[in-house]
All heavy atoms as an XYZ file, in Angstrom:
926
protein
N      28.284    111.485    119.435
C      26.929    111.759    119.088
C      26.057    110.704    119.749
O      26.309    109.518    119.632
C      26.784    111.724    117.572
C      25.434    112.010    117.104
S      25.201    112.091    115.317
C      26.766    111.908    114.605
N      25.035    111.133    120.462
C      24.146    110.223    121.171
C      23.212    109.536    120.187
O      22.747    110.142    119.226
C      23.353    110.989    122.214
N      22.953    108.254    120.431
C      22.035    107.521    119.582
C      20.613    107.792    120.033
O      20.322    107.836    121.218
C      22.321    106.028    119.657
C      23.628    105.641    119.027
C      23.784    104.161    118.984
C      25.078    103.802    118.300
N      25.257    102.357    118.227
N      19.722    107.981    119.070
C      18.330    108.279    119.366
C      17.559    106.973    119.476
O      17.709    106.077    118.657
C      17.744    109.151    118.261
C      16.321    109.526    118.494
C      15.755    110.311    117.335
C      14.280    110.522    117.570
N      13.606    110.934    116.373
N      16.708    106.889    120.496
C      15.846    105.727    120.636
C      14.729    105.819    119.613
O      14.253    106.897    119.291
C      15.224    105.700    122.030
C      16.192    105.417    123.134
C      15.449    105.371    124.451
C      16.392    105.151    125.597
N      15.665    105.149    126.881
N      14.305    104.673    119.112
C      13.191    104.643    118.180
C      11.899    104.801    118.947
O      11.694    104.175    119.987
C      13.175    103.338    117.395
C      14.297    103.127    116.384
C      14.169    101.757    115.748
C      14.256    104.194    115.327
N      11.018    105.631    118.453
C       9.716    105.844    119.070
C       8.628    105.232    118.227
O       8.865    104.694    117.140
N       7.402    105.313    118.719
C       6.275    104.752    117.986
C       6.061    105.444    116.649
O       5.660    104.816    115.676
C       4.999    104.851    118.832
C       4.996    103.990    120.104
C       3.717    104.217    120.878
C       5.162    102.530    119.763
N       6.355    106.759    116.584
C       6.186    107.473    115.325
C       7.148    106.976    114.248
O       6.875    107.074    113.061
C       6.328    108.981    115.514
C       7.665    109.438    116.050
C       7.797    109.351    117.574
O       6.818    109.085    118.271
O       8.914    109.537    118.043
N       8.276    106.388    114.647
C       9.226    105.835    113.684
C       8.690    104.549    113.070
O       9.144    104.118    112.012
C      10.576    105.562    114.350
C      11.248    106.835    114.837
O      11.145    107.850    114.123
O      11.859    106.810    115.918
N       7.736    103.924    113.740
C       7.123    102.701    113.240
C       5.856    102.993    112.447
O       5.117    102.091    112.092
C       6.791    101.763    114.408
C       7.970    101.327    115.275
C       7.469    100.556    116.487
C       8.939    100.502    114.468
N       5.570    104.242    112.222
C       4.382    104.633    111.481
C       3.203    104.935    112.385
O       2.109    105.195    111.919
N       3.402    104.869    113.696
C       2.343    105.209    114.636
C       1.370    104.076    114.916
O       0.474    104.209    115.738
N       1.525    102.930    114.258
C       0.596    101.821    114.445
C       1.273    100.743    115.267
O       2.352    100.263    114.931
C       0.177    101.251    113.080
C      -0.765    100.102    113.193
C      -2.101    100.307    113.500
C      -0.325     98.811    113.007
C      -2.969     99.239    113.604
C      -1.184     97.738    113.110
C      -2.517     97.947    113.417
N       0.617    100.358    116.367
C       1.141     99.293    117.210
C      -0.006     98.350    117.553
O      -1.086     98.786    117.937
C       1.752     99.859    118.523
C       2.201     98.748    119.419
C       2.885    100.793    118.212
N       0.240     97.073    117.416
C      -0.753     96.076    117.770
C      -0.188     95.252    118.908
O       0.935     94.753    118.836
C      -1.065     95.168    116.570
C      -2.058     94.102    116.900
C      -3.412     94.390    116.957
C      -1.649     92.808    117.167
C      -4.328     93.416    117.259
C      -2.564     91.830    117.472
C      -3.915     92.119    117.522
N      -0.952     95.130    119.977
C      -0.499     94.352    121.119
C      -1.669     93.612    121.730
O      -2.771     94.155    121.855
C       0.135     95.263    122.169
O       0.465     94.517    123.315
N      -1.422     92.375    122.157
C      -2.435     91.605    122.867
C      -2.272     91.752    124.369
O      -3.065     91.222    125.123
C      -2.331     90.119    122.476
O      -1.016     89.655    122.760
C      -2.658     89.934    121.008
N      -1.265     92.510    124.772
C      -1.005     92.724    126.182
C      -1.928     93.821    126.702
O      -1.879     94.961    126.258
C       0.462     93.116    126.383
C       0.843     93.261    127.831
O       0.002     93.166    128.726
N       2.117     93.488    128.058
N      -2.758     93.510    127.685
C      -3.680     94.498    128.252
C      -2.945     95.561    129.072
O      -3.472     96.639    129.300
C      -4.730     93.813    129.123
C      -5.679     92.966    128.296
O      -5.880     93.237    127.119
N      -6.246     91.944    128.912
N      -1.742     95.246    129.545
C      -0.974     96.179    130.368
C       0.068     96.944    129.550
O       1.001     97.505    130.113
C      -0.263     95.427    131.499
C      -1.256     94.743    132.430
O      -2.356     95.301    132.613
O      -0.921     93.664    132.955
N      -0.073     96.958    128.232
C       0.905     97.626    127.366
C       0.922     99.130    127.643
O      -0.118     99.780    127.678
C       0.570     97.372    125.891
C       1.511     98.033    124.942
C       2.777     97.525    124.740
C       1.141     99.178    124.250
C       3.656     98.126    123.865
C       2.014     99.796    123.378
C       3.279     99.265    123.181
N       2.114     99.676    127.850
C       2.279    101.109    128.124
C       3.150    101.699    127.024
O       4.361    101.482    126.989
C       2.930    101.312    129.488
C       3.073    102.771    129.852
O       2.376    103.609    129.238
O       3.875    103.073    130.751
N       2.530    102.454    126.107
C       3.271    102.994    124.969
C       4.271    104.070    125.382
O       5.242    104.316    124.670
C       2.334    103.545    123.912
C       1.610    104.815    124.305
C       0.713    105.328    123.225
O      -0.224    104.621    122.837
O       0.974    106.449    122.758
N       4.062    104.717    126.526
C       5.000    105.753    126.958
C       6.373    105.169    127.280
O       7.364    105.885    127.255
C       4.464    106.510    128.191
O       4.244    105.581    129.251
C       3.179    107.240    127.860
N       6.427    103.886    127.542
C       7.706    103.221    127.813
C       8.609    103.243    126.583
O       9.829    103.257    126.688
C       7.432    101.772    128.229
C       8.661    100.946    128.508
C       8.304     99.521    128.893
O       7.195     99.282    129.388
O       9.160     98.655    128.686
N       8.019    103.281    125.406
C       8.778    103.226    124.163
C       8.957    104.578    123.493
O       9.559    104.679    122.442
C       8.109    102.255    123.186
C       8.090    100.853    123.728
C       6.969    100.351    124.366
C       9.221    100.057    123.648
C       6.957     99.072    124.876
C       9.226     98.778    124.160
C       8.085     98.286    124.776
O       8.092     97.024    125.288
N       8.403    105.634    124.074
C       8.546    106.954    123.482
C       9.812    107.616    123.986
O      10.251    107.392    125.110
C       7.334    107.832    123.813
C       6.086    107.350    123.127
C       4.878    108.189    123.480
O       4.914    108.970    124.413
N       3.809    108.025    122.714
N      10.412    108.459    123.122
C      11.654    109.158    123.461
C      11.317    110.410    124.268
O      11.139    111.481    123.728
C      12.409    109.534    122.182
C      13.782    110.102    122.475
O      14.288    109.874    123.590
O      14.340    110.773    121.589
N      11.219    110.251    125.592
C      10.880    111.378    126.451
C      12.125    111.987    127.078
O      12.090    113.103    127.558
C       9.931    110.934    127.582
O      10.555    109.863    128.306
C       8.601    110.458    127.013
N      13.213    111.273    127.059
C      14.439    111.746    127.694
C      15.382    112.324    126.642
O      15.746    111.655    125.691
C      15.122    110.576    128.399
C      16.363    110.958    129.154
C      16.990    109.752    129.839
O      16.253    108.889    130.300
O      18.225    109.702    129.874
N      15.750    113.594    126.810
C      16.702    114.206    125.895
C      18.087    114.128    126.510
O      18.239    114.225    127.728
C      16.343    115.664    125.642
C      15.089    115.842    124.839
C      14.872    117.302    124.496
O      15.481    118.188    125.047
N      13.975    117.540    123.555
N      19.080    113.950    125.659
C      20.438    113.915    126.168
C      20.858    115.316    126.575
O      20.487    116.292    125.942
C      21.414    113.382    125.105
O      21.341    114.236    123.967
C      21.079    111.964    124.704
N      21.617    115.399    127.638
C      22.108    116.696    128.086
C      23.377    117.043    127.324
O      24.094    116.174    126.861
C      22.396    116.650    129.584
C      21.155    116.492    130.435
C      21.467    116.516    131.917
O      22.589    116.912    132.285
O      20.591    116.128    132.694
N      23.652    118.323    127.247
C      24.867    118.781    126.594
C      26.036    118.569    127.546
O      25.972    118.950    128.712
C      24.740    120.269    126.234
O      23.605    120.419    125.375
C      25.982    120.758    125.514
N      27.087    117.963    127.028
C      28.279    117.755    127.841
C      28.967    119.089    128.114
O      28.872    120.019    127.322
C      29.262    116.830    127.108
C      28.835    115.373    126.920
C      29.887    114.629    126.116
C      28.606    114.698    128.250
N      29.672    119.150    129.219
C      30.445    120.349    129.553
C      31.543    120.543    128.510
O      32.027    119.567    127.923
C      31.059    120.192    130.933
N      31.950    121.793    128.246
C      32.990    122.033    127.235
C      34.268    121.218    127.457
O      34.878    120.764    126.494
C      33.270    123.529    127.374
C      31.980    124.091    127.838
C      31.408    123.043    128.763
N      34.659    120.985    128.702
C      35.881    120.212    128.977
C      35.765    118.766    128.510
O      36.761    118.115    128.231
C      36.199    120.228    130.476
C      36.690    121.555    130.977
C      38.120    121.753    130.606
C      38.643    123.059    131.171
N      39.872    123.456    130.567
N      34.523    118.258    128.426
C      34.305    116.864    128.024
C      33.993    116.729    126.538
O      33.826    115.620    126.050
C      33.166    116.265    128.846
C      33.508    116.147    130.315
C      32.387    115.510    131.075
C      32.754    115.399    132.548
N      31.684    114.769    133.319
N      33.897    117.844    125.837
C      33.613    117.829    124.400
C      34.918    117.682    123.622
O      35.902    118.336    123.927
C      32.933    119.139    123.976
C      31.590    119.352    124.585
C      30.461    118.764    123.758
O      30.687    118.073    122.770
N      29.257    119.040    124.162
N      34.919    116.838    122.620
C      36.073    116.672    121.735
C      35.615    117.000    120.318
O      35.000    116.184    119.644
C      36.621    115.247    121.824
C      37.221    114.970    123.180
C      36.477    114.375    124.183
C      38.529    115.352    123.456
C      37.018    114.152    125.432
C      39.087    115.130    124.703
C      38.323    114.524    125.685
O      38.870    114.311    126.929
N      35.905    118.225    119.897
C      35.458    118.706    118.600
C      36.570    118.583    117.570
O      37.749    118.592    117.909
C      35.020    120.172    118.722
C      33.940    120.466    119.760
C      33.640    121.953    119.792
C      32.684    119.675    119.485
N      36.167    118.489    116.314
C      37.115    118.424    115.201
C      36.856    119.597    114.270
O      35.712    119.853    113.896
C      36.941    117.120    114.418
C      37.230    115.882    115.219
C      36.971    114.611    114.423
O      36.363    114.693    113.331
O      37.374    113.544    114.892
N      37.916    120.301    113.889
C      37.812    121.427    112.962
C      38.291    120.960    111.585
O      39.473    120.669    111.402
C      38.638    122.604    113.460
N      37.384    120.881    110.639
C      37.680    120.413    109.285
C      37.665    121.589    108.312
O      36.990    122.585    108.534
C      36.632    119.396    108.819
C      36.628    118.121    109.582
N      37.222    116.979    109.114
C      36.109    117.807    110.791
C      37.056    116.009    110.004
N      36.381    116.489    111.027
N      38.373    121.419    107.213
C      38.429    122.378    106.115
C      37.902    121.648    104.886
O      38.310    120.523    104.618
C      39.886    122.812    105.911
C      40.129    123.556    104.646
C      39.872    124.908    104.572
C      40.631    122.918    103.531
C      40.109    125.596    103.405
C      40.867    123.600    102.366
C      40.611    124.954    102.307
N      36.972    122.250    104.163
C      36.400    121.549    103.016
C      35.983    122.525    101.930
O      35.642    123.678    102.195
C      35.183    120.742    103.464
O      34.559    120.127    102.368
N      36.017    122.047    100.681
C      35.452    122.788     99.555
C      34.712    121.834     98.625
O      34.307    122.224     97.554
C      36.535    123.557     98.796
C      37.559    122.651     98.160
O      37.557    121.443     98.390
N      38.455    123.214     97.375
N      34.496    120.611     99.061
C      33.837    119.614     98.228
C      32.321    119.748     98.314
O      31.764    119.929     99.386
C      34.249    118.211     98.671
C      35.721    117.942     98.438
C      36.107    116.556     98.837
C      37.596    116.378     98.597
N      38.074    115.116     99.096
N      31.669    119.667     97.177
C      30.221    119.695     97.126
C      29.611    121.065     97.363
O      28.431    121.182     97.628
N      30.420    122.096     97.271
C      29.926    123.450     97.531
C      30.315    124.401     96.404
O      30.541    125.572     96.642
C      30.469    123.949     98.864
C      29.923    123.153    100.026
C      30.504    123.584    101.333
N      29.886    122.849    102.413
C      30.238    121.626    102.786
N      31.213    121.002    102.168
N      29.625    121.026    103.779
N      30.468    123.904     95.235
C      30.815    124.738     94.091
C      32.186    125.369     94.213
O      32.418    126.459     93.705
N      33.105    124.710     94.906
C      34.461    125.233     95.067
C      34.603    126.230     96.200
O      35.693    126.714     96.478
N      33.510    126.557     96.879
C      33.584    127.505     97.995
C      34.157    126.822     99.225
O      33.858    125.673     99.520
C      32.206    128.076     98.293
C      31.672    128.876     97.126
C      30.515    129.717     97.550
C      30.191    130.706     96.562
N      29.527    130.860     95.538
N      34.973    127.549     99.962
C      35.666    127.011    101.119
C      34.811    127.189    102.367
O      34.237    128.251    102.592
C      37.018    127.719    101.304
C      37.899    127.469    100.073
C      37.712    127.254    102.571
C      39.132    128.328    100.035
N      34.741    126.143    103.197
C      34.029    126.224    104.469
C      34.852    125.554    105.562
O      35.713    124.722    105.298
C      32.629    125.559    104.411
C      31.699    126.297    103.489
C      32.733    124.104    104.023
N      34.572    125.953    106.792
C      35.148    125.315    107.964
C      34.013    124.554    108.641
O      32.944    125.114    108.872
C      35.720    126.365    108.931
O      36.692    127.141    108.232
C      36.355    125.712    110.135
N      34.244    123.276    108.943
C      33.207    122.435    109.532
C      33.657    121.981    110.922
O      34.767    121.483    111.084
C      32.922    121.208    108.642
C      32.523    121.655    107.236
C      31.852    120.334    109.263
C      32.381    120.532    106.251
N      32.788    122.167    111.905
C      33.052    121.716    113.269
C      32.181    120.492    113.515
O      30.959    120.556    113.432
C      32.723    122.820    114.307
C      33.448    124.118    113.965
C      33.053    122.342    115.710
C      34.945    124.022    113.932
N      32.828    119.362    113.822
C      32.122    118.096    114.054
C      32.391    117.603    115.472
O      33.370    117.988    116.094
C      32.622    117.028    113.075
C      32.363    117.326    111.627
C      32.872    116.212    110.756
C      32.627    116.503    109.286
N      33.080    115.404    108.435
N      31.525    116.711    115.942
C      31.755    116.026    117.205
C      31.019    116.600    118.400
O      31.216    116.127    119.521
N      30.143    117.591    118.211
C      29.424    118.179    119.338
C      28.429    117.166    119.880
O      27.679    116.548    119.130
C      28.692    119.446    118.891
C      28.028    120.188    120.013
C      28.743    121.093    120.770
C      26.697    119.961    120.320
C      28.142    121.782    121.807
C      26.086    120.644    121.347
C      26.810    121.555    122.106
N      28.416    116.998    121.205
C      27.480    116.077    121.847
C      26.569    116.856    122.768
O      27.035    117.472    123.721
C      28.235    115.013    122.638
C      29.067    114.106    121.768
C      29.733    112.999    122.543
O      29.180    112.601    123.588
O      30.784    112.548    122.106
N      25.292    116.847    122.452
C      24.344    117.560    123.299
C      23.093    117.954    122.563
O      22.803    117.456    121.469
N      22.355    118.855    123.172
C      21.095    119.320    122.615
C      21.311    120.169    121.366
O      22.301    120.894    121.264
C      20.343    120.149    123.659
C      19.946    119.411    124.933
C      19.364    120.381    125.943
C      18.955    118.309    124.634
N      20.376    120.074    120.451
C      20.487    120.821    119.204
C      20.451    122.332    119.444
O      21.115    123.088    118.757
C      19.359    120.420    118.251
C      19.514    121.016    116.876
C      18.491    120.495    115.884
O      17.715    119.597    116.230
O      18.497    121.001    114.755
N      19.692    122.764    120.463
C      19.623    124.193    120.776
C      20.999    124.738    121.170
O      21.370    125.851    120.806
C      18.634    124.459    121.921
C      17.195    124.122    121.590
C      16.865    122.650    121.827
O      17.446    122.036    122.744
O      16.043    122.112    121.071
N      21.756    123.936    121.919
C      23.091    124.362    122.336
C      24.053    124.389    121.152
O      24.926    125.244    121.065
C      23.630    123.446    123.435
C      22.826    123.568    124.719
O      22.264    124.654    124.972
O      22.755    122.581    125.471
N      23.885    123.454    120.216
C      24.708    123.440    119.012
C      24.415    124.681    118.166
O      25.337    125.337    117.672
C      24.442    122.172    118.194
C      25.191    122.021    116.889
C      26.692    121.903    117.133
C      24.691    120.814    116.126
N      23.145    125.037    118.033
C      22.762    126.223    117.270
C      23.321    127.477    117.934
O      23.825    128.381    117.267
C      21.225    126.290    117.123
C      20.746    125.160    116.216
C      20.779    127.642    116.587
C      19.250    124.965    116.191
N      23.256    127.523    119.261
C      23.779    128.676    120.007
C      25.293    128.816    119.790
O      25.797    129.916    119.566
C      23.476    128.513    121.497
C      23.735    129.752    122.312
C      23.316    129.605    123.772
N      21.927    129.172    123.897
C      21.532    128.039    124.504
N      22.421    127.233    125.039
N      20.255    127.725    124.581
N      26.016    127.689    119.820
C      27.458    127.725    119.587
C      27.755    128.160    118.151
O      28.674    128.947    117.905
C      28.080    126.354    119.865
C      29.580    126.231    119.657
C      30.339    127.176    120.585
C      30.033    124.796    119.881
N      26.968    127.680    117.185
C      27.142    128.079    115.797
C      26.945    129.573    115.603
O      27.716    130.233    114.908
N      25.919    130.144    116.243
C      25.672    131.585    116.149
C      26.836    132.374    116.744
O      27.247    133.397    116.202
C      24.379    131.951    116.876
C      23.139    131.592    116.122
C      21.902    132.050    116.875
C      20.648    131.697    116.121
N      19.439    132.150    116.831
N      27.352    131.885    117.868
C      28.471    132.556    118.519
C      29.698    132.571    117.603
O      30.355    133.605    117.444
C      28.809    131.848    119.831
C      30.038    132.377    120.525
C      30.447    131.489    121.703
O      29.750    130.562    122.070
N      31.585    131.787    122.268
N      30.000    131.439    116.977
C      31.169    131.357    116.091
C      30.989    132.237    114.853
O      31.927    132.925    114.435
C      31.430    129.907    115.684
C      31.877    128.975    116.796
C      31.977    127.544    116.279
C      33.194    129.417    117.394
N      29.795    132.228    114.263
C      29.537    133.066    113.090
C      29.693    134.538    113.427
O      30.273    135.302    112.661
C      28.126    132.800    112.535
C      27.970    131.439    111.898
C      26.639    131.280    111.207
C      25.493    131.331    112.185
N      24.187    131.101    111.556
N      29.202    134.929    114.588
C      29.274    136.330    115.002
C      30.716    136.758    115.245
O      31.142    137.832    114.808
C      28.445    136.530    116.268
C      28.324    137.959    116.704
C      27.380    138.079    117.891
C      27.225    139.522    118.303
N      26.306    139.654    119.439
N      31.494    135.914    115.925
C      32.879    136.273    116.234
C      33.764    136.284    114.992
O      34.749    137.011    114.944
C      33.451    135.335    117.293
C      32.860    135.598    118.659
C      33.552    134.818    119.741
C      32.939    135.173    121.089
N      33.605    134.464    122.174
N      33.410    135.475    113.982
C      34.185    135.464    112.735
C      33.645    136.488    111.732
O      34.314    136.791    110.747
C      34.160    134.076    112.103
S      35.069    132.846    113.033
N      32.446    136.975    111.950
C      31.857    137.959    111.053
C      31.476    137.386    109.709
O      31.560    138.077    108.693
N      31.045    136.131    109.696
C      30.672    135.463    108.441
C      29.362    134.714    108.624
O      28.833    134.621    109.726
C      31.774    134.472    107.987
C      33.052    135.194    107.646
C      32.017    133.406    109.028
N      28.873    134.152    107.547
C      27.656    133.351    107.590
C      27.972    131.886    107.801
O      29.131    131.480    107.880
N      26.937    131.104    107.890
C      27.098    129.670    108.074
C      25.775    129.042    108.437
O      24.730    129.677    108.387
N      25.838    127.772    108.829
C      24.617    127.061    109.195
C      24.955    125.896    110.108
O      26.116    125.568    110.322
C      23.896    126.551    107.941
O      24.710    125.608    107.277
N      23.905    125.277    110.631
C      24.039    124.073    111.445
C      23.199    123.003    110.775
O      21.983    123.157    110.633
C      23.556    124.317    112.893
C      23.600    123.025    113.689
C      24.390    125.385    113.560
N      23.857    121.926    110.316
C      23.165    120.829    109.638
C      23.785    119.513    110.062
O      25.010    119.414    110.215
C      23.310    120.944    108.120
C      22.585    122.096    107.493
C      22.781    122.080    106.006
C      22.155    123.304    105.369
N      22.446    123.368    103.939
N      22.964    118.504    110.226
C      23.431    117.146    110.515
C      24.417    117.107    111.672
O      25.450    116.428    111.601
C      24.061    116.513    109.269
C      23.097    116.455    108.105
O      21.886    116.281    108.354
O      23.548    116.594    106.949
N      24.139    117.847    112.738
C      24.981    117.888    113.935
C      26.382    118.425    113.638
O      27.356    118.028    114.286
C      25.048    116.507    114.600
C      25.235    116.608    116.095
O      24.801    117.581    116.708
N      25.880    115.643    116.684
N      26.498    119.298    112.642
C      27.763    119.946    112.289
C      27.539    121.452    112.168
O      26.482    121.896    111.738
C      28.287    119.436    110.943
C      28.591    117.980    110.906
C      29.015    117.516    109.522
O      28.807    118.237    108.523
O      29.547    116.399    109.451
N      28.559    122.210    112.544
C      28.523    123.654    112.357
C      29.333    123.958    111.104
O      30.496    123.570    111.009
C      29.128    124.393    113.566
C      28.346    124.065    114.836
C      29.137    125.900    113.318
C      28.985    124.591    116.102
N      28.723    124.629    110.147
C      29.387    124.966    108.884
C      29.569    126.479    108.846
O      28.587    127.224    108.879
C      28.560    124.484    107.681
C      28.329    122.969    107.776
C      29.246    124.854    106.375
C      27.312    122.435    106.818
N      30.818    126.922    108.787
C      31.158    128.345    108.756
C      31.752    128.665    107.389
O      32.659    127.966    106.924
C      32.181    128.702    109.863
C      31.663    128.276    111.236
C      32.526    130.178    109.827
C      30.480    129.043    111.735
N      31.261    129.725    106.750
C      31.761    130.096    105.424
C      33.183    130.635    105.525
O      33.471    131.482    106.367
C      30.856    131.152    104.803
C      29.466    130.654    104.528
C      28.538    131.755    104.060
O      28.887    132.913    104.059
N      27.330    131.367    103.677
N      34.056    130.130    104.663
C      35.437    130.605    104.605
C      36.383    129.740    105.430
O      35.968    128.869    106.179
N      37.672    130.020    105.266
C      38.698    129.281    106.006
C      39.040    130.048    107.281
O      39.933    130.872    107.308
C      39.944    129.086    105.136
C      40.978    128.225    105.816
O      40.744    127.683    106.886
N      42.130    128.106    105.189
N      38.294    129.764    108.350
C      38.493    130.417    109.641
C      38.855    129.390    110.705
O      38.574    129.588    111.885
C      37.214    131.164    110.052
C      36.813    132.229    109.099
N      37.414    133.457    109.080
C      35.890    132.240    108.105
C      36.862    134.194    108.128
N      35.941    133.465    107.521
N      39.468    128.287    110.278
C      39.728    127.178    111.190
C      40.588    127.581    112.383
O      40.265    127.259    113.522
C      40.379    126.025    110.423
C      40.498    124.789    111.249
C      40.793    123.562    110.464
N      41.735    123.770    109.391
C      42.233    122.791    108.672
N      41.886    121.558    108.900
N      43.092    123.029    107.705
N      41.679    128.340    112.149
C      42.564    128.721    113.246
C      41.860    129.641    114.236
O      41.983    129.475    115.453
C      43.827    129.395    112.701
C      44.672    128.433    111.870
O      44.655    127.222    112.175
O      45.333    128.893    110.924
N      41.103    130.596    113.722
C      40.384    131.527    114.587
C      39.307    130.798    115.399
O      39.145    131.038    116.604
C      39.749    132.634    113.746
C      39.094    133.720    114.555
C      38.635    134.852    113.661
C      38.080    135.994    114.480
N      37.701    137.136    113.659
N      38.588    129.888    114.759
C      37.543    129.132    115.436
C      38.144    128.228    116.501
O      37.607    128.120    117.612
C      36.721    128.322    114.412
C      35.864    129.269    113.580
C      35.861    127.275    115.095
C      35.152    128.622    112.422
N      39.271    127.600    116.190
C      39.928    126.739    117.179
C      40.353    127.557    118.396
O      40.201    127.111    119.542
C      41.143    126.035    116.552
C      40.765    124.933    115.595
S      42.181    124.140    114.812
C      42.992    123.424    116.221
N      40.858    128.744    118.168
C      41.263    129.625    119.263
C      40.062    130.018    120.126
O      40.131    129.993    121.364
C      41.921    130.878    118.672
C      42.494    131.822    119.682
C      43.138    133.015    118.994
O      43.944    132.808    118.065
O      42.806    134.150    119.385
N      38.944    130.356    119.487
C      37.727    130.731    120.211
C      37.219    129.557    121.047
O      36.875    129.718    122.229
C      36.632    131.199    119.225
C      37.041    132.509    118.558
C      35.287    131.352    119.922
C      36.187    132.879    117.355
N      37.168    128.372    120.433
C      36.666    127.196    121.143
C      37.571    126.807    122.310
O      37.087    126.436    123.380
C      36.497    126.027    120.169
C      35.374    126.165    119.148
C      35.429    125.045    118.131
C      34.019    126.196    119.828
N      38.885    126.886    122.115
C      39.808    126.560    123.207
C      39.663    127.546    124.355
O      39.734    127.169    125.526
C      41.248    126.541    122.697
C      41.565    125.301    121.884
C      42.992    125.292    121.389
C      43.245    124.061    120.548
N      44.608    124.017    120.002
N      39.430    128.807    124.032
C      39.249    129.833    125.059
C      37.978    129.564    125.868
O      37.917    129.846    127.063
C      39.169    131.220    124.408
C      39.344    132.367    125.385
C      39.281    133.710    124.678
C      40.483    133.877    123.761
N      40.521    135.203    123.110
N      36.962    128.980    125.201
C      35.710    128.638    125.879
C      35.796    127.306    126.624
O      34.819    126.899    127.256
C      34.560    128.582    124.870
C      34.164    129.962    124.360
O      34.575    130.968    124.981
O      33.446    130.029    123.347
N      36.931    126.614    126.525
C      37.128    125.380    127.286
C      36.919    124.097    126.510
O      36.971    123.011    127.081
N      36.677    124.175    125.208
C      36.472    122.973    124.400
C      37.819    122.357    124.019
O      38.815    123.060    123.868
C      35.703    123.306    123.116
C      34.261    123.673    123.352
C      33.876    124.983    123.504
C      33.288    122.689    123.399
C      32.555    125.328    123.722
C      31.952    123.019    123.605
C      31.596    124.347    123.770
O      30.287    124.663    123.985
N      37.819    121.041    123.848
C      38.979    120.341    123.307
C      38.786    120.276    121.794
O      37.824    119.688    121.314
C      39.071    118.923    123.867
C      39.267    118.921    125.373
O      40.202    119.550    125.859
N      38.390    118.250    126.092
N      39.693    120.906    121.057
C      39.553    120.994    119.603
C      40.763    120.390    118.931
O      41.902    120.655    119.323
C      39.389    122.462    119.144
C      39.074    122.525    117.666
C      38.330    123.174    119.937
N      40.502    119.611    117.870
C      41.566    118.962    117.128
C      41.458    119.380    115.668
O      40.379    119.395    115.085
C      41.376    117.449    117.252
C      42.377    116.613    116.538
C      42.087    115.152    116.879
C      42.500    114.243    115.766
N      42.166    112.856    116.036
N      42.592    119.748    115.079
C      42.644    120.134    113.672
C      42.687    118.864    112.827
O      43.552    118.014    113.025
C      43.879    120.990    113.442
C      44.003    121.516    112.057
C      45.319    122.288    111.923
N      45.446    122.843    110.627
C      45.384    124.139    110.356
N      45.253    124.997    111.331
N      45.484    124.569    109.126
N      41.771    118.758    111.864
C      41.693    117.555    111.026
C      41.854    117.982    109.571
O      41.206    118.921    109.117
C      40.354    116.826    111.227
C      40.259    115.623    110.313
C      40.191    116.408    112.671
N      42.702    117.283    108.844
C      42.910    117.577    107.430
C      43.949    118.647    107.206
O      44.516    119.203    108.125
N      44.228    118.951    105.919
C      45.255    119.874    105.480
C      45.207    121.190    106.017
O      45.556    121.980    106.642
């Protein structure tokens, strides 16, 4: 997961400087990280039922790239499994225990996937 640079808005938008040549654009996050190619991605397929009222979910962690690409991958997995889910906190959450099917789909698309947990 790429670390985000702090911008002026993270400081509350107020900056005081005695430097006449101060350039605030130097400190703004204008560069977005690119999405790594599937061969360079190392994803983890987790199984969980904690904090969800006992409901089982499959969680995909470790995606590195733009949020739009993560959302697109999440939609693709939900559609191929025929279930619902969401994308939160840089994780894809798929309803139900579809870990083996999701791992197969991701490997076919060229991702490196590792099974984590029971």
